[in-house]
N, CA, C and O of each residue as an XYZ file, in Angstrom:
820
protein
N       0.843     -1.182      0.000
C       0.000      0.000      0.000
C       0.888      1.244      0.000
O       1.848      1.319      0.767
N       0.577      2.205     -0.844
C       1.372      3.406     -0.923
C       1.275      4.203      0.373
O       0.290      4.117      1.107
N       2.331      4.986      0.634
C       2.404      5.699      1.901
C       1.217      6.628      2.100
O       0.619      6.641      3.176
N       0.863      7.410      1.077
C      -0.236      8.356      1.277
C      -1.559      7.641      1.495
O      -2.428      8.137      2.212
N      -1.713      6.480      0.881
C      -2.936      5.714      1.091
C      -2.966      5.142      2.500
O      -4.015      5.107      3.144
N      -1.802      4.692      2.976
C      -1.726      4.164      4.327
C      -2.029      5.244      5.350
O      -2.718      5.001      6.341
N      -1.507      6.442      5.100
C      -1.787      7.552      6.003
C      -3.284      7.837      6.043
O      -3.860      8.047      7.111
N      -3.903      7.842      4.870
C      -5.336      8.097      4.806
C      -6.131      7.035      5.533
O      -7.090      7.346      6.239
N      -5.733      5.764      5.364
C      -6.445      4.683      6.027
C      -6.297      4.790      7.533
O      -7.265      4.630      8.277
N      -5.080      5.061      7.977
C      -4.865      5.186      9.418
C      -5.706      6.325      9.980
O      -6.320      6.192     11.040
N      -5.730      7.450      9.258
C      -6.514      8.592      9.726
C      -7.997      8.256      9.754
O      -8.721      8.655     10.667
N      -8.435      7.521      8.747
C      -9.857      7.170      8.700
C     -10.241      6.267      9.860
O     -11.276      6.466     10.495
N      -9.402      5.270     10.134
C      -9.710      4.361     11.218
C      -9.626      5.067     12.567
O     -10.441      4.823     13.457
N      -8.644      5.937     12.708
C      -8.546      6.703     13.947
C      -9.780      7.576     14.127
O     -10.284      7.728     15.240
N     -10.265      8.148     13.027
C     -11.459      8.991     13.112
C     -12.643      8.201     13.632
O     -13.454      8.727     14.394
N     -12.755      6.936     13.228
C     -13.834      6.096     13.729
C     -13.698      5.895     15.229
O     -14.696      5.793     15.943
N     -12.447      5.839     15.707
C     -12.192      5.509     17.090
C     -12.257      6.703     18.031
O     -12.458      6.517     19.231
N     -12.094      7.913     17.531
C     -11.906      9.075     18.408
C     -13.019      9.213     19.430
O     -12.761      9.439     20.612
N     -14.268      9.077     18.970
C     -15.385      9.197     19.891
C     -15.895      7.829     20.314
O     -16.353      7.653     21.443
N     -15.817      6.877     19.422
C     -16.423      5.579     19.711
C     -15.779      4.884     20.899
O     -16.482      4.386     21.778
N     -14.458      4.842     20.938
C     -13.774      4.116     21.997
C     -12.474      4.819     22.342
O     -11.415      4.378     21.897
N     -12.512      5.891     23.115
C     -11.307      6.661     23.406
C     -10.232      5.828     24.062
O     -10.487      5.045     24.977
N      -9.002      6.022     23.561
C      -7.793      5.401     24.119
C      -7.740      3.890     23.941
O      -6.956      3.230     24.623
N      -8.545      3.319     23.050
C      -8.533      1.874     22.881
C      -7.165      1.345     22.458
O      -6.786      0.237     22.837
N      -6.428      2.122     21.684
C      -5.162      1.617     21.155
C      -4.010      1.808     22.124
O      -2.866      1.520     21.773
N      -4.275      2.283     23.329
C      -3.207      2.533     24.281
C      -3.260      1.489     25.385
O      -3.475      1.832     26.547
N      -3.069      0.233     25.045
C      -3.109     -0.831     26.026
C      -1.944     -0.692     27.003
O      -0.828     -0.376     26.593
N      -2.196     -0.926     28.293
C      -1.155     -0.920     29.297
C      -0.584     -2.324     29.388
O      -1.334     -3.282     29.576
N       0.725     -2.466     29.258
C       1.335     -3.781     29.215
C       1.619     -4.370     30.585
O       2.007     -5.536     30.666
N       1.445     -3.627     31.657
C       1.751     -4.146     32.983
C       0.830     -5.307     33.315
O      -0.388     -5.132     33.318
N       1.385     -6.517     33.603
C       0.541     -7.695     33.824
C      -0.271     -7.636     35.093
O      -1.253     -8.369     35.218
N       0.106     -6.771     36.067
C      -0.624     -6.745     37.317
C      -1.662     -5.631     37.374
O      -2.233     -5.372     38.433
N      -1.911     -4.974     36.254
C      -2.947     -3.948     36.218
C      -4.317     -4.621     36.272
O      -4.568     -5.577     35.538
N      -5.204     -4.125     37.141
C      -6.550     -4.680     37.202
C      -7.414     -4.137     36.081
O      -8.422     -4.739     35.709
N      -7.017     -3.006     35.551
C      -7.737     -2.427     34.423
C      -6.754     -2.168     33.298
O      -5.544     -2.093     33.510
N      -7.292     -2.035     32.110
C      -6.496     -1.486     31.018
C      -7.237     -0.280     30.491
O      -8.461     -0.199     30.592
N      -6.502      0.651     29.934
C      -7.138      1.821     29.345
C      -7.817      1.471     28.031
O      -8.526      2.298     27.457
N      -7.601      0.239     27.546
C      -8.151     -0.139     26.258
C      -9.661     -0.301     26.244
O     -10.279     -0.162     25.189
N     -10.261     -0.588     27.369
C     -11.706     -0.789     27.415
C     -12.231     -0.161     28.698
O     -12.496     -0.873     29.666
N     -12.386      1.162     28.724
C     -12.742      1.876     29.957
C     -14.037      1.359     30.561
O     -14.914      0.895     29.832
N     -14.170      1.430     31.875
C     -15.355      0.871     32.546
C     -16.676      1.391     32.009
O     -17.658      0.650     31.963
N     -16.716      2.661     31.599
C     -17.990      3.204     31.123
C     -18.509      2.474     29.883
O     -19.713      2.461     29.627
N     -17.595      1.864     29.111
C     -18.033      1.143     27.919
C     -18.460     -0.276     28.234
O     -19.161     -0.905     27.442
N     -18.043     -0.787     29.383
C     -18.493     -2.113     29.783
C     -20.004     -2.104     29.990
O     -20.699     -3.050     29.618
N     -20.499     -1.031     30.585
C     -21.917     -0.968     30.964
C     -22.816     -0.364     29.891
O     -24.039     -0.403     30.027
N     -22.242      0.191     28.835
C     -23.077      0.761     27.777
C     -23.793     -0.344     27.027
O     -23.247     -1.433     26.850
N     -24.998     -0.074     26.591
C     -25.724     -1.095     25.848
C     -25.011     -1.377     24.522
O     -24.387     -0.497     23.930
N     -25.124     -2.606     24.085
C     -24.476     -3.022     22.841
C     -24.993     -2.195     21.674
O     -24.226     -1.810     20.791
N     -26.283     -1.924     21.669
C     -26.885     -1.164     20.576
C     -26.346      0.264     20.538
O     -26.061      0.798     19.466
N     -26.208      0.877     21.708
C     -25.676      2.240     21.750
C     -24.230      2.290     21.279
O     -23.830      3.226     20.586
N     -23.447      1.284     21.655
C     -22.051      1.240     21.214
C     -21.968      1.086     19.699
O     -21.168      1.755     19.045
N     -22.787      0.214     19.149
C     -22.799      0.040     17.699
C     -23.224      1.317     16.987
O     -22.659      1.677     15.954
N     -24.209      1.990     17.534
C     -24.668      3.253     16.934
C     -23.546      4.284     16.934
O     -23.372      5.016     15.960
N     -22.795      4.342     18.010
C     -21.709      5.304     18.110
C     -20.617      5.006     17.084
O     -20.104      5.911     16.426
N     -20.272      3.728     16.960
C     -19.256      3.326     15.988
C     -19.740      3.617     14.568
O     -18.987      4.140     13.747
N     -20.994      3.280     14.282
C     -21.538      3.502     12.942
C     -21.551      4.981     12.586
O     -21.264      5.353     11.449
N     -21.884      5.822     13.554
C     -21.915      7.263     13.314
C     -20.527      7.790     12.957
O     -20.383      8.575     12.019
N     -19.521      7.368     13.689
C     -18.160      7.819     13.400
C     -17.683      7.271     12.056
O     -16.982      7.963     11.317
N     -18.061      6.033     11.738
C     -17.660      5.456     10.461
C     -18.290      6.218      9.297
O     -17.649      6.441      8.270
N     -19.554      6.615      9.467
C     -20.230      7.379      8.424
C     -19.541      8.719      8.189
O     -19.358      9.136      7.045
N     -19.160      9.393      9.275
C     -18.490     10.676      9.146
C     -17.106     10.529      8.514
O     -16.696     11.357      7.702
N     -16.396      9.474      8.892
C     -15.080      9.236      8.300
C     -15.214      8.942      6.808
O     -14.420      9.430      6.004
N     -16.210      8.149      6.439
C     -16.434      7.828      5.032
C     -16.767      9.074      4.220
O     -16.330      9.217      3.078
N     -17.544      9.973      4.819
C     -17.904     11.213      4.130
C     -16.667     12.075      3.882
O     -16.515     12.665      2.813
N     -15.790     12.138      4.880
C     -14.573     12.924      4.707
C     -13.689     12.348      3.608
O     -13.091     13.086      2.825
N     -13.614     11.027      3.560
C     -12.814     10.382      2.516
C     -13.411     10.680      1.137
O     -12.686     11.052      0.214
N     -14.702     10.521      1.001
C     -15.360     10.729     -0.289
C     -15.189     12.144     -0.807
O     -15.120     12.367     -2.015
N     -15.119     13.107      0.115
C     -15.017     14.516     -0.274
C     -13.583     15.037     -0.283
O     -13.355     16.219     -0.541
N     -12.632     14.181     -0.008
C     -11.239     14.634      0.091
C     -10.659     14.960     -1.289
O     -10.737     14.135     -2.200
N     -10.085     16.143     -1.450
C      -9.444     16.487     -2.729
C      -8.047     15.895     -2.867
O      -7.446     15.970     -3.939
N      -7.526     15.306     -1.793
C      -6.173     14.773     -1.809
C      -6.104     13.317     -2.239
O      -5.017     12.776     -2.436
N      -7.263     12.680     -2.384
C      -7.301     11.265     -2.735
C      -7.922     11.080     -4.106
O      -8.901     11.739     -4.456
N      -7.334     10.166     -4.883
C      -7.953      9.864     -6.167
C      -9.049      8.813     -5.964
O      -9.252      8.330     -4.850
N      -9.750      8.465     -7.042
C     -10.900      7.568     -6.913
C     -10.500      6.187     -6.398
O     -11.210      5.592     -5.587
N      -9.354      5.676     -6.874
C      -8.911      4.356     -6.422
C      -8.588      4.362     -4.934
O      -8.936      3.426     -4.214
N      -7.928      5.411     -4.478
C      -7.590      5.516     -3.069
C      -8.844      5.622     -2.210
O      -8.947      4.996     -1.155
N      -9.789      6.422     -2.679
C     -11.046      6.541     -1.933
C     -11.751      5.191     -1.833
O     -12.259      4.821     -0.775
N     -11.774      4.470     -2.933
C     -12.444      3.164     -2.937
C     -11.784      2.198     -1.961
O     -12.459      1.451     -1.253
N     -10.452      2.226     -1.935
C      -9.731      1.319     -1.053
C      -9.941      1.674      0.419
O     -10.104      0.796      1.266
N      -9.932      2.963      0.700
C     -10.146      3.398      2.078
C     -11.563      3.089      2.554
O     -11.761      2.618      3.674
N     -12.534      3.356      1.704
C     -13.921      3.069      2.074
C     -14.134      1.573      2.266
O     -14.893      1.151      3.138
N     -13.456      0.778      1.443
C     -13.563     -0.674      1.589
C     -12.969     -1.136      2.916
O     -13.490     -2.059      3.540
N     -11.874     -0.497      3.353
C     -11.257     -0.856      4.631
C     -12.207     -0.591      5.790
O     -12.307     -1.401      6.711
N     -12.902      0.533      5.748
C     -13.880      0.835      6.792
C     -15.036     -0.163      6.731
O     -15.515     -0.629      7.765
N     -15.475     -0.485      5.531
C     -16.552     -1.463      5.387
C     -16.145     -2.827      5.950
O     -16.944     -3.508      6.592
N     -14.880     -3.218      5.699
C     -14.397     -4.501      6.215
C     -14.413     -4.520      7.739
O     -14.800     -5.512      8.356
N     -13.987     -3.408      8.337
C     -13.986     -3.341      9.790
C     -15.408     -3.401     10.337
O     -15.665     -4.106     11.312
N     -16.328     -2.672      9.720
C     -17.717     -2.690     10.170
C     -18.345     -4.067      9.966
O     -19.169     -4.505     10.769
N     -17.953     -4.746      8.887
C     -18.477     -6.090      8.642
C     -18.022     -7.047      9.736
O     -18.795     -7.884     10.202
N     -16.764     -6.918     10.141
C     -16.259     -7.768     11.224
C     -17.009     -7.489     12.513
O     -17.359     -8.416     13.243
N     -17.255     -6.228     12.797
C     -17.991     -5.857     14.004
C     -19.434     -6.350     13.930
O     -20.029     -6.706     14.948
N     -19.992     -6.368     12.718
C     -21.360     -6.830     12.546
C     -21.557     -8.304     12.821
O     -22.692     -8.769     12.929
N     -20.470     -9.046     12.935
C     -20.563    -10.484     13.186
C     -20.430    -10.838     14.663
O     -20.511    -12.012     15.026
N     -20.226     -9.835     15.521
C     -20.058    -10.114     16.947
C     -21.290     -9.639     17.711
O     -22.159     -8.967     17.156
N     -21.351     -9.995     18.985
C     -22.580     -9.700     19.719
C     -22.351     -9.225     21.143
O     -23.242     -9.359     21.983
N     -21.180     -8.672     21.437
C     -20.970     -8.108     22.764
C     -19.957     -6.975     22.703
O     -19.203     -6.855     21.737
N     -19.948     -6.156     23.728
C     -19.085     -4.979     23.768
C     -17.605     -5.336     23.697
O     -16.832     -4.652     23.027
N     -17.210     -6.397     24.381
C     -15.795     -6.755     24.415
C     -15.272     -7.086     23.025
O     -14.141     -6.734     22.689
N     -16.074     -7.751     22.222
C     -15.626     -8.101     20.875
C     -15.539     -6.864     19.992
O     -14.621     -6.740     19.182
N     -16.495     -5.945     20.147
C     -16.418     -4.685     19.415
C     -15.144     -3.942     19.790
O     -14.406     -3.479     18.920
N     -14.890     -3.830     21.098
C     -13.703     -3.120     21.575
C     -12.432     -3.764     21.049
O     -11.539     -3.079     20.550
N     -12.356     -5.082     21.163
C     -11.151     -5.782     20.724
C     -10.881     -5.627     19.242
O      -9.738     -5.436     18.828
N     -11.934     -5.708     18.445
C     -11.761     -5.565     16.996
C     -11.301     -4.165     16.620
O     -10.429     -4.004     15.766
N     -11.886     -3.147     17.256
C     -11.478     -1.785     16.945
C     -10.014     -1.550     17.292
O      -9.273     -0.947     16.516
N      -9.601     -2.031     18.462
C      -8.201     -1.889     18.851
C      -7.303     -2.615     17.863
O      -6.316     -2.062     17.378
N      -7.657     -3.852     17.574
C      -6.812     -4.684     16.734
C      -6.608     -4.104     15.346
O      -5.473     -3.963     14.891
N      -7.701     -3.765     14.670
C      -7.590     -3.307     13.291
C      -6.862     -1.967     13.202
O      -6.069     -1.743     12.288
N      -7.138     -1.079     14.160
C      -6.482      0.225     14.135
C      -4.995      0.089     14.442
O      -4.162      0.742     13.813
N      -4.670     -0.756     15.403
C      -3.269     -0.942     15.751
C      -2.475     -1.536     14.596
O      -1.339     -1.129     14.351
N      -3.055     -2.486     13.890
C      -2.362     -3.077     12.742
C      -2.065     -2.031     11.674
O      -0.974     -2.011     11.105
N      -3.043     -1.158     11.400
C      -2.826     -0.120     10.397
C      -1.743      0.855     10.842
O      -0.939      1.302     10.025
N      -1.717      1.186     12.118
C      -0.690      2.099     12.623
C       0.696      1.473     12.517
O       1.672      2.153     12.197
N       0.775      0.175     12.786
C       2.071     -0.503     12.666
C       2.545     -0.515     11.221
O       3.731     -0.320     10.954
N       1.630     -0.742     10.292
C       1.982     -0.714      8.879
C       2.484      0.670      8.482
O       3.479      0.801      7.769
N       1.791      1.688      8.945
C       2.174      3.056      8.627
C       3.545      3.389      9.192
O       4.377      3.973      8.497
N       3.788      3.025     10.447
C       5.065      3.314     11.086
C       6.209      2.608     10.359
O       7.277      3.186     10.154
N       5.975      1.357      9.973
C       7.011      0.608      9.276
C       7.314      1.221      7.912
O       8.473      1.326      7.513
N       6.260      1.625      7.201
C       6.440      2.250      5.895
C       7.228      3.551      6.031
O       8.116      3.838      5.229
N       6.891      4.331      7.052
C       7.565      5.606      7.266
C       9.046      5.406      7.553
O       9.882      6.204      7.130
N       9.369      4.320      8.288
C      10.758      4.058      8.668
C      11.487      3.142      7.707
O      12.643      2.790      7.940
N      10.825      2.753      6.630
C      11.452      1.871      5.652
C      11.752      0.495      6.199
O      12.774     -0.100      5.859
N      10.867     -0.020      7.047
C      11.085     -1.309      7.691
C      10.013     -2.311      7.293
O       8.931     -1.947      6.832
N      10.345     -3.585      7.484
C       9.360     -4.641      7.305
C       8.570     -4.790      8.608
O       9.117     -4.621      9.697
N       7.312     -5.101      8.486
C       6.470     -5.285      9.675
C       6.603     -6.713     10.177
O       6.356     -7.664      9.435
N       6.994     -6.864     11.436
C       7.106     -8.193     12.048
C       5.856     -8.448     12.885
O       5.868     -8.321     14.110
N       4.791     -8.805     12.200
C       3.531     -9.028     12.904
C       3.607    -10.229     13.843
O       2.987    -10.226     14.906
N       4.367    -11.257     13.454
C       4.423    -12.462     14.279
C       5.007    -12.173     15.655
O       4.479    -12.636     16.666
N       6.087    -11.413     15.695
C       6.683    -11.068     16.989
C       5.743    -10.206     17.808
O       5.649    -10.349     19.027
N       5.050     -9.314     17.126
C       4.103     -8.434     17.816
C       2.983     -9.252     18.450
O       2.644     -9.042     19.615
N       2.410    -10.178     17.695
C       1.331    -11.002     18.230
C       1.846    -11.857     19.379
O       1.169    -12.006     20.396
N       3.043    -12.420     19.222
C       3.612    -13.251     20.288
C       3.793    -12.451     21.570
O       3.515    -12.955     22.658
N       4.255    -11.211     21.454
C       4.413    -10.363     22.627
C       3.080    -10.042     23.278
O       2.958    -10.049     24.503
N       2.076     -9.759     22.446
C       0.735     -9.487     22.973
C       0.183    -10.698     23.713
O      -0.420    -10.559     24.777
N       0.389    -11.882     23.152
C      -0.102    -13.109     23.776
C       0.566    -13.327     25.127
O      -0.093    -13.687     26.102
N       1.869    -13.108     25.181
C       2.585    -13.300     26.446
C       2.076    -12.356     27.528
O       1.830    -12.774     28.659
N       1.919    -11.081     27.176
C       1.449    -10.114     28.159
C       0.006    -10.402     28.573
O      -0.351    -10.276     29.744
N      -0.812    -10.787     27.605
C      -2.200    -11.109     27.928
C      -2.278    -12.326     28.839
O      -3.116    -12.380     29.739
N      -1.407    -13.300     28.608
C      -1.387    -14.480     29.457
C      -1.058    -14.139     30.903
O      -1.666    -14.686     31.823
N      -0.108    -13.247     31.109
C       0.249    -12.818     32.462
C      -0.917    -12.078     33.121
O      -1.192    -12.258     34.307
N      -1.589    -11.251     32.339
C      -2.729    -10.505     32.882
C      -3.862    -11.453     33.258
O      -4.499    -11.284     34.298
N      -4.113    -12.451     32.413
C      -5.168    -13.415     32.713
C      -4.832    -14.204     33.971
O      -5.708    -14.471     34.793
N      -3.573    -14.573     34.119
C      -3.152    -15.300     35.317
C      -3.405    -14.470     36.568
O      -3.912    -14.979     37.567
N      -3.053    -13.198     36.509
C      -3.254    -12.315     37.654
C      -4.736    -12.166     37.990
O      -5.124    -12.281     39.153
N      -5.557    -11.914     36.984
C      -6.982    -11.730     37.231
C      -7.633    -13.002     37.755
O      -8.547    -12.939     38.577
N      -7.173    -14.145     37.288
C      -7.712    -15.415     37.767
C      -7.414    -15.600     39.250
O      -8.258    -16.076     40.010
N      -6.207    -15.220     39.651
C      -5.856    -15.319     41.072
C      -6.726    -14.402     41.918
O      -7.248    -14.818     42.952
N      -6.883    -13.160     41.485
C      -7.683    -12.202     42.251
C      -9.131    -12.674     42.344
O      -9.771    -12.537     43.387
N      -9.642    -13.230     41.249
C     -11.015    -13.742     41.255
C     -11.156    -14.899     42.228
O     -12.166    -15.016     42.924
N     -10.144    -15.753     42.276
C     -10.161    -16.858     43.232
C     -10.175    -16.372     44.668
O     -10.875    -16.933     45.510
N      -9.404    -15.330     44.952
C      -9.397    -14.767     46.299
C     -10.775    -14.196     46.642
O     -11.270    -14.372     47.755
N     -11.383    -13.512     45.675
C     -12.701    -12.928     45.916
C     -13.743    -14.013     46.178
O     -14.597    -13.866     47.052
N     -13.667    -15.084     45.428
C     -14.618    -16.184     45.617
C     -14.424    -16.818     46.991
O     -15.396    -17.147     47.671
N     -13.160    -16.990     47.399
C     -12.878    -17.561     48.715
C     -13.393    -16.682     49.840
O     -13.699    -17.163     50.931
N     -13.487    -15.380     49.562
C     -14.001    -14.439     50.558
C     -15.522    -14.380     50.557
O     -16.110    -13.594     51.299
N     -16.159    -15.195     49.738
C     -17.606    -15.271     49.725
C     -18.301    -14.382     48.706
O     -19.525    -14.248     48.736
N     -17.543    -13.777     47.808
C     -18.129    -12.905     46.785
C     -18.695    -13.739     45.632
O     -18.211    -14.830     45.330
N     -19.730    -13.192     45.003
C     -20.313    -13.826     43.820
C     -19.495    -13.397     42.602
O     -19.560    -12.245     42.173
N     -18.743    -14.315     42.064
C     -17.844    -13.986     40.946
C     -18.256    -14.709     39.666
O     -17.446    -14.850     38.751
N     -19.498    -15.164     39.592
C     -19.924    -15.948     38.425
C     -19.761    -15.163     37.126
O     -19.215    -15.679     36.151
N     -20.236    -13.912     37.112
C     -20.117    -13.106     35.901
C     -18.680    -12.790     35.555
O     -18.306    -12.753     34.383
N     -17.874    -12.562     36.583
C     -16.448    -12.292     36.359
C     -15.770    -13.519     35.772
O     -14.967    -13.409     34.846
N     -16.090    -14.671     36.305
C     -15.492    -15.898     35.792
C     -15.915    -16.155     34.351
O     -15.122    -16.642     33.545
N     -17.154    -15.832     34.029
C     -17.602    -15.994     32.633
C     -16.749    -15.139     31.697
O     -16.351    -15.591     30.623
N     -16.471    -13.892     32.114
C     -15.641    -13.011     31.288
C     -14.230    -13.569     31.156
O     -13.633    -13.492     30.082
N     -13.691    -14.129     32.234
C     -12.348    -14.711     32.175
C     -12.319    -15.960     31.296
O     -11.333    -16.227     30.610
N     -13.397    -16.710     31.326
C     -13.477    -17.884     30.443
C     -13.457    -17.459     28.974
O     -12.782    -18.072     28.148
N     -14.206    -16.403     28.665
C     -14.187    -15.873     27.297
C     -12.789    -15.392     26.932
O     -12.316    -15.627     25.820
N     -12.130    -14.717     27.874
C     -10.770    -14.226     27.632
C      -9.823    -15.382     27.348
O      -8.998    -15.311     26.437
N      -9.945    -16.441     28.129
C      -9.083    -17.601     27.923
C      -9.314    -18.267     26.586
O      -8.370    -18.701     25.926
N     -10.574    -18.346     26.187
C     -10.899    -18.951     24.891
C     -10.294    -18.146     23.741
O      -9.747    -18.711     22.794
N     -10.400    -16.829     23.837
C      -9.831    -15.978     22.798
C      -8.308    -16.058     22.789
O      -7.690    -16.022     21.725
N      -7.708    -16.163     23.955
C      -6.253    -16.263     24.020
C      -5.771    -17.573     23.410
O      -4.713    -17.622     22.783
N      -6.550    -18.629     23.595
C      -6.222    -19.898     22.939
C      -6.277    -19.752     21.423
O      -5.407    -20.258     20.714
N      -7.296    -19.063     20.932
C      -7.407    -18.834     19.488
C      -6.233    -18.011     18.969
O      -5.793    -18.190     17.833
N      -5.729    -17.109     19.808
C      -4.615    -16.252     19.393
C      -3.322    -17.034     19.206
O      -2.405    -16.563     18.534
N      -3.243    -18.220     19.792
C      -2.047    -19.048     19.640
C      -2.255    -20.149     18.603
O      -1.402    -21.021     18.435
N      -3.378    -20.106     17.917
C      -3.688    -21.131     16.930
C      -3.026    -20.880     15.586
O      -2.022    -20.174     15.491
N      -3.608    -21.471     14.551
C      -3.013    -21.386     13.214
C      -3.794    -20.453     12.289
O      -3.728    -20.592     11.068
N      -4.523    -19.513     12.860
C      -5.259    -18.546     12.047
C      -4.338    -17.523     11.422
O      -3.128    -17.544     11.645
N      -4.908    -16.639     10.649
C      -4.119    -15.571     10.032
C      -3.620    -14.611     11.101
O      -4.093    -14.627     12.237
N      -2.660    -13.777     10.723
C      -2.147    -12.779     11.654
C      -3.280    -11.880     12.143
O      -3.378    -11.583     13.333
N      -4.125    -11.455     11.222
C      -5.229    -10.569     11.607
C      -6.165    -11.280     12.582
O      -6.576    -10.691     13.582
N      -6.502    -12.528     12.307
C      -7.396    -13.273     13.192
C      -6.798    -13.427     14.580
O      -7.490    -13.251     15.583
N      -5.515    -13.756     14.640
C      -4.873    -13.959     15.938
C      -4.701    -12.644     16.697
O      -4.830    -12.600     17.921
N      -4.411    -11.582     15.961
C      -4.293    -10.270     16.595
C      -5.657     -9.819     17.125
O      -5.750     -9.275     18.226
N      -6.701    -10.044     16.347
C      -8.053     -9.745     16.815
C      -8.337    -10.496     18.114
O      -8.862     -9.927     19.070
N      -7.982    -11.782     18.134
C      -8.285    -12.620     19.294
C      -7.584    -12.119     20.551
O      -8.176    -12.119     21.630
N      -6.327    -11.692     20.423
C      -5.604    -11.166     21.590
C      -6.338     -9.965     22.170
O      -6.534     -9.875     23.382
N      -6.737     -9.055     21.313
C      -7.341     -7.823     21.816
C      -8.780     -8.028     22.291
O      -9.240     -7.319     23.186
N      -9.476     -8.966     21.715
C     -10.783     -9.325     22.261
C     -10.603     -9.947     23.642
O     -11.383     -9.683     24.557
N      -9.563    -10.781     23.786
C      -9.250    -11.361     25.084
C      -8.968    -10.285     26.124
O      -9.457    -10.363     27.251
N      -8.183     -9.282     25.747
C      -7.863     -8.188     26.671
C      -9.118     -7.405     27.068
O      -9.256     -6.983     28.216
N     -10.019     -7.219     26.122
C     -11.257     -6.509     26.442
C     -12.097     -7.298     27.437
O     -12.675     -6.722     28.359
N     -12.166     -8.618     27.253
C     -12.888     -9.443     28.229
C     -12.233     -9.353     29.598
O     -12.924     -9.340     30.617
N     -10.907     -9.291     29.629
C     -10.216     -9.173     30.914
C     -10.545     -7.855     31.600
O     -10.696     -7.804     32.821
N     -10.656     -6.796     30.818
C     -11.007     -5.518     31.409
C     -12.426     -5.553     31.950
O     -12.714     -4.962     32.991
N     -13.309     -6.242     31.247
C     -14.669     -6.394     31.760
C     -14.639     -7.143     33.089
O     -15.351     -6.781     34.026
N     -13.807     -8.197     33.170
C     -13.680     -8.931     34.427
C     -13.106     -8.044     35.526
O     -13.578     -8.078     36.662
N     -12.092     -7.251     35.192
C     -11.472     -6.361     36.174
C     -12.459     -5.332     36.688
O     -12.452     -4.991     37.871
N     -13.299     -4.844     35.808
C     -14.330     -3.888     36.217
C     -15.316     -4.531     37.178
O     -15.767     -3.903     38.136
N     -15.648     -5.796     36.912
C     -16.514     -6.525     37.831
C     -15.874     -6.698     39.198
O     -16.556     -6.601     40.219
N     -14.585     -6.950     39.228
C     -13.886     -7.078     40.510
C     -13.928     -5.760     41.279
O     -14.091     -5.752     42.500
N     -13.781     -4.663     40.572
C     -13.817     -3.360     41.222
C     -15.177     -3.062     41.833
O     -15.280     -2.286     42.783
N     -16.212     -3.674     41.291
C     -17.574     -3.415     41.776
C     -17.964     -4.285     42.959
O     -19.024     -4.087     43.553
N     -17.110     -5.252     43.309
C     -17.454     -6.139     44.435
C     -17.447     -5.367     45.753
O     -17.712     -5.944     46.807
């Protein structure tokens, strides 16, 4: 992908994210954090329909800006609009906030990495990136599982929290499978979003 097209795509995807999910791409790597900035607590409790409406609204505005841009030719506009459509199509196949959050983080982060590599004249090492994400997510899941166990031993109702951790574990397993880089990267970030949902539940105990 040409540099100017990559810049446009990154800007378009960021535009979708600015209001829909603030700070989603700024995951905290510390394994002992009970929360991550990637999926703020206020989005855990928002209705799924409202979250989808917010994402769709930002996507529509980003698409309009692309269509009206004098800096892009018709082919570039078509490619950028298709990228937004692909992201929305992926989101349209999920049914909970954590999956929406994870997909938005994943797709935007991948585009930013491509842009950064192009700018620096480097090859993108997606495999190492995914492996690092998996390792950090595994440490975070281990920590949250321990805290949940302590809460349960103290007599707290952790059923919903455990359900979120189970989803996180399932996604983390998929991230280590034989899927495409995009699929595995999506799975890591969906896993992290489920962990944040679990962490938010722990905070509410």
